[in-house]
C-alpha positions as CSV (number, residue, x, y, z in Angstrom):
1,M,83.0,42.8,40.0
2,N,79.2,43.0,41.2
3,L,76.2,44.0,39.3
4,T,73.7,44.8,42.3
5,I,76.5,47.6,44.1
6,D,77.3,50.6,42.6
7,P,81.3,50.7,42.2
8,R,81.5,54.1,42.9
9,T,80.3,53.8,46.3
10,E,82.3,52.2,49.6
11,A,81.4,52.0,53.2
12,A,82.9,54.0,55.8
13,R,83.9,51.0,57.9
14,P,82.7,47.5,55.2
15,G,81.9,44.5,56.7
16,G,84.5,42.3,55.5
17,V,82.9,39.3,56.2
18,R,82.7,35.8,54.0
19,L,79.7,34.9,53.3
20,N,78.9,31.4,54.0
21,L,75.3,30.3,52.5
22,G,74.5,27.9,54.5
23,Q,74.6,29.9,57.5
24,Y,72.9,32.1,55.5
25,V,70.0,29.8,55.0
26,K,68.9,29.9,58.5
27,Y,67.9,33.2,58.4
28,F,66.7,33.9,55.1
29,P,65.4,30.2,54.0
30,F,63.2,32.0,50.8
31,W,64.7,33.1,48.4
32,P,67.3,30.2,48.5
33,G,64.5,27.7,48.6
34,V,62.8,29.3,45.9
35,F,66.2,29.1,43.6
36,S,66.8,25.5,44.7
37,A,63.5,24.4,43.6
38,A,63.6,25.9,40.6
39,L,67.0,24.3,39.3
40,A,66.1,21.0,41.1
41,L,62.7,20.9,38.8
42,G,64.3,21.7,35.9
43,A,67.2,19.1,36.1
44,G,64.7,16.7,37.0
45,L,62.8,17.3,33.3
46,V,66.4,17.0,32.0
47,L,66.5,13.9,33.5
48,F,63.7,13.0,31.8
49,R,64.5,13.3,28.4
50,T,62.9,16.5,27.8
51,L,64.6,20.0,27.0
52,H,61.8,22.0,28.3
53,G,63.9,21.9,32.1
54,L,66.8,23.6,30.8
55,W,64.1,26.7,30.0
56,L,63.8,26.5,34.1
57,A,67.4,25.7,35.0
58,V,69.4,27.8,33.6
59,P,67.2,31.0,34.3
60,A,67.4,29.8,38.0
61,A,71.0,29.1,38.1
62,A,71.6,32.9,36.8
63,A,69.2,34.0,39.2
64,F,71.2,32.3,42.0
65,L,74.9,33.5,40.8
66,I,73.4,37.1,40.8
67,Y,71.5,37.1,44.0
68,K,74.7,35.1,45.7
69,S,76.9,38.0,44.3
70,H,74.6,40.3,46.0
71,L,74.3,38.6,49.1
72,T,78.8,38.4,48.7
73,A,79.2,42.1,48.5
74,H,76.4,43.0,51.0
75,F,78.5,41.3,54.0
76,S,81.4,41.7,52.3
77,R,81.6,46.0,50.9
78,G,78.3,46.7,53.4
79,C,78.9,49.6,56.3
80,T,79.1,47.5,60.1
81,N,76.8,49.6,61.7
82,P,75.5,49.1,65.6
83,A,72.6,47.5,66.6
84,I,70.6,46.8,69.8
85,V,67.9,44.2,70.5
86,L,64.4,46.0,71.5
87,Q,62.5,42.8,72.0
88,S,63.4,38.8,71.5
89,R,60.4,37.7,70.0
90,P,59.9,38.2,66.9
91,L,63.4,39.7,67.1
92,L,63.1,43.3,66.9
93,L,66.2,45.1,66.0
94,A,67.2,49.2,66.1
95,V,70.0,49.9,64.2
96,Y,71.7,53.0,64.1
97,S,73.3,54.4,61.0
98,D,74.0,57.8,59.1
99,L,72.6,58.8,55.6
100,S,74.6,61.4,54.4
101,T,76.1,61.1,51.0
102,G,78.9,63.4,51.7
103,S,78.8,66.2,53.5
104,G,77.2,67.3,56.8
105,S,75.0,64.2,58.7
106,Y,71.6,62.6,58.9
107,P,71.7,60.4,61.7
108,V,68.6,57.7,62.0
109,I,67.4,54.6,63.9
110,K,66.1,52.2,61.8
111,V,63.5,49.8,64.0
112,L,62.7,46.6,61.9
113,H,62.1,43.1,62.3
114,H,65.0,40.7,61.7
115,P,64.6,36.3,61.1
116,A,66.3,35.4,64.5
117,G,68.1,32.1,62.4
118,G,67.8,30.2,65.9
119,E,69.7,32.5,68.0
120,R,68.2,33.9,71.1
121,L,69.0,37.4,72.1
122,A,68.1,39.2,75.0
123,P,66.9,42.7,75.1
124,Q,69.5,45.1,75.0
125,T,72.6,42.6,73.5
126,R,74.6,44.9,71.2
127,C,74.9,43.9,67.8
128,A,76.9,44.4,65.0
129,T,74.9,44.8,61.9
130,I,76.4,45.0,57.8
131,S,74.0,47.7,56.1
132,L,73.7,48.3,51.9
133,Y,72.2,51.7,50.9
134,S,69.7,52.6,48.3
135,G,68.9,55.8,46.5
136,S,71.2,58.1,44.7
137,T,75.0,59.6,45.5
138,Q,73.5,62.6,43.8
139,S,71.4,63.5,46.7
140,A,72.3,64.8,49.6
141,R,71.5,61.7,51.7
142,W,70.3,57.8,51.4
143,E,66.6,57.3,51.2
144,D,66.6,53.8,53.0
145,F,69.1,50.9,54.3
146,T,69.1,47.6,54.7
147,P,70.4,46.0,57.8
148,R,71.4,42.6,57.9
149,L,72.8,41.2,61.3
150,M,76.4,40.0,60.9
151,T,75.9,36.3,62.0
152,A,73.3,36.0,59.2
153,A,76.6,35.6,57.1
154,H,78.6,33.8,59.3
155,S,78.9,32.1,62.7
156,D,82.2,33.8,64.0
157,R,81.3,34.6,67.2
158,R,85.5,36.3,67.5
159,A,84.6,38.2,64.2
160,M,81.2,40.0,65.5
161,I,82.9,40.8,69.1
162,A,85.9,42.3,66.7
163,A,83.3,44.1,64.4
164,M,81.7,45.4,67.3
165,E,85.0,46.8,69.3
166,Y,85.7,48.8,66.0
167,I,82.5,50.3,66.2
168,P,82.9,53.7,67.7
169,E,81.4,54.2,71.7
170,E,79.9,57.6,70.7
171,E,77.3,55.6,68.1
172,W,76.6,53.0,70.5
173,S,76.2,55.9,73.2
174,L,73.8,57.7,70.3
175,L,71.5,54.6,69.4
176,E,70.9,54.3,73.1
177,R,70.0,57.6,73.9
178,A,67.8,57.5,70.4
179,V,65.9,53.9,71.5
180,A,65.0,55.7,74.7
181,D,63.5,58.4,72.4
182,L,61.5,56.2,70.2
183,P,58.0,56.2,70.6
184,K,56.4,53.2,72.4
185,P,54.9,50.8,71.1
186,W,57.9,50.4,69.1
187,K,57.2,50.0,65.2
188,P,59.2,49.2,62.1
189,G,60.4,52.5,60.5
190,L,63.0,54.8,59.7
191,Y,63.6,57.9,62.6
192,P,65.7,60.3,62.3
193,I,67.9,61.3,65.0
194,L,66.8,64.9,66.4
195,K,69.6,67.2,67.5
196,R,69.3,68.3,71.2
């Protein structure tokens, strides 16, 4: 059970990726660093024979466990989406998704800056991302989605290649055509794909 993801929702193409926290920290070090510092400080205070450290260590440990549970669910249960690198430095991605919550479709491109994690990805490189969606299942469509590169969770290149092959070619083509229509210079945002 996960406290941060609605159990009634299910991805069309679940990521199925097992989280490697060490790999994730290469891409997104801020929150793991905050939790580690709070735990270390709290434990240090306890070692110096003051129970005040528990007031810091216990909530930090609980918050870290919830955070890790959310990340684990993001990469295992989130939806696999195609992405294309728009620029390398800073890394700018265009990710395709359909924000429909049921019937009909609402295809969009999300342009976003993403930490590179030490990777050097050339423009036009295809990538697999795993996304969670925000909004209400009672609405006709999701409000937004949060893609993360699959390689941020695990460094297994074979899994990345398999995920990219699992994405239908039609979605890759739709993404490439939509990227060509994006206004330049590219800016982060959510862009509906207009039907031709």
